[in-house]
C-alpha positions as CSV (number, residue, x, y, z in Angstrom):
1,S,96.2,98.7,89.0
2,L,96.6,102.2,90.4
3,V,99.4,104.2,88.8
4,P,100.7,107.6,90.0
5,T,100.9,110.1,87.2
6,D,103.9,112.0,86.1
7,P,103.5,114.9,86.8
8,P,101.8,114.1,90.1
9,C,99.3,116.9,89.7
10,G,98.1,115.5,86.4
11,C,97.7,118.9,84.9
12,G,100.1,118.7,82.0
13,Y,100.9,116.0,79.5
14,I,101.1,112.7,81.4
15,R,104.7,111.5,80.6
16,N,104.1,108.0,81.9
17,H,101.1,107.5,79.7
18,E,102.2,104.0,78.7
19,E,102.0,102.9,82.4
20,V,98.7,104.7,82.9
21,E,96.9,103.3,79.9
22,G,94.3,100.7,80.8
23,R,94.7,101.5,84.5
24,I,93.4,103.8,87.2
25,A,95.4,107.1,87.4
26,F,96.4,108.3,90.8
27,I,96.6,112.1,90.8
28,E,97.3,114.7,93.5
29,R,95.0,117.7,94.1
30,G,96.1,121.1,93.1
31,D,97.4,123.3,90.2
32,C,94.3,122.8,87.9
33,S,90.6,121.8,88.0
34,F,89.4,118.3,88.6
35,V,88.0,118.2,85.1
36,S,91.4,119.1,83.6
37,K,93.0,116.3,85.6
38,V,90.5,113.7,84.5
39,I,90.6,114.7,80.9
40,R,94.5,114.5,80.9
41,A,94.1,111.0,82.4
42,E,91.6,110.0,79.7
43,E,94.0,111.2,77.0
44,A,96.6,109.0,78.6
45,G,94.3,106.0,78.3
46,A,93.2,105.7,82.0
47,I,90.0,103.8,82.8
48,G,89.4,105.8,86.0
49,V,91.0,108.4,88.3
50,I,91.5,108.7,92.0
51,I,92.4,112.2,93.0
52,T,94.0,112.6,96.5
53,D,94.4,115.6,98.6
54,S,98.1,116.6,99.0
55,D,97.4,117.5,102.7
56,I,98.4,114.4,104.7
57,D,96.5,115.9,107.7
58,N,93.2,115.9,105.9
59,D,91.3,112.9,107.2
60,D,87.9,114.4,107.4
61,I,87.3,117.2,104.9
62,Y,85.9,116.1,101.6
63,I,86.5,118.3,98.5
64,S,83.7,118.8,96.0
65,M,84.8,117.8,92.6
66,V,82.6,120.3,90.8
67,D,82.4,121.2,87.2
68,D,84.9,123.9,86.2
69,T,82.4,125.7,83.9
70,T,84.3,124.9,80.7
71,Q,81.6,122.7,79.4
72,R,84.1,119.8,78.9
73,K,82.8,116.4,79.7
74,V,84.7,113.5,81.2
75,Q,84.0,109.9,80.1
76,I,85.7,107.9,82.9
77,P,84.8,107.7,86.6
78,A,86.7,109.8,89.1
79,V,86.7,109.9,92.9
80,F,88.3,112.0,95.7
81,L,90.4,110.3,98.4
82,L,91.3,111.9,101.7
83,G,94.8,113.1,102.0
84,K,95.7,110.8,104.8
85,N,94.8,107.7,102.8
86,G,96.3,109.0,99.6
87,Q,99.6,109.9,101.1
88,I,99.8,106.5,102.8
89,I,99.5,104.9,99.3
90,K,102.0,107.4,97.8
91,R,104.6,106.8,100.6
92,T,104.2,103.1,100.4
93,L,104.8,103.0,96.7
94,E,107.8,105.2,97.1
95,K,109.2,103.2,100.0
96,L,108.8,99.9,98.1
97,H,110.0,101.4,94.8
98,L,106.8,100.4,93.0
99,N,105.3,102.2,90.0
100,H,101.8,100.9,90.7
101,A,99.5,99.2,93.3
102,E,97.0,96.5,92.9
103,I,93.7,97.8,94.4
104,N,90.3,96.5,95.4
105,I,87.4,98.8,95.7
106,P,85.4,97.8,98.9
107,V,81.7,97.3,98.9
108,N,79.6,98.7,101.7
109,I,78.0,95.7,103.4
110,T,77.0,97.4,106.6
111,K,73.4,98.0,105.5
112,L,73.9,101.7,106.4
113,D,73.8,104.4,103.8
114,I,77.4,105.5,103.1
115,H,76.7,109.0,104.3
116,K,75.6,107.7,107.7
117,L,79.0,106.0,108.2
118,N,80.7,109.3,108.7
119,Q,83.8,107.9,107.0
120,P,84.5,105.9,103.9
121,P,84.8,102.2,104.5
122,W,88.4,102.1,103.5
123,L,89.6,104.6,106.1
124,V,91.2,101.8,108.1
125,W,93.9,101.2,105.5
């Protein structure tokens, strides 16, 4: 399950840690480093993190989730999702009054290297 964090930026104490525990945290970009967001999600018991751009118009600019030079290490996987896709997920959850979404991670079966696709395989959501 994919669970939006409270606060959405994931920078402070995650108040809905009971919902996040054992699930994938859905966090919005901004306010602190990617490392800080993932560490907060880890502390809340998340098994992974999807960070989405808050810019709904961003459908082609990837953000590098670089180290923040604090020497902190994360222990769970984290990925970046384009703003267009992330905001569709966020709006759908809000519209349907849901606190989580069931997700499936697609597998690239095109026989093309992912970087040659020029878009992630899930862009058609």
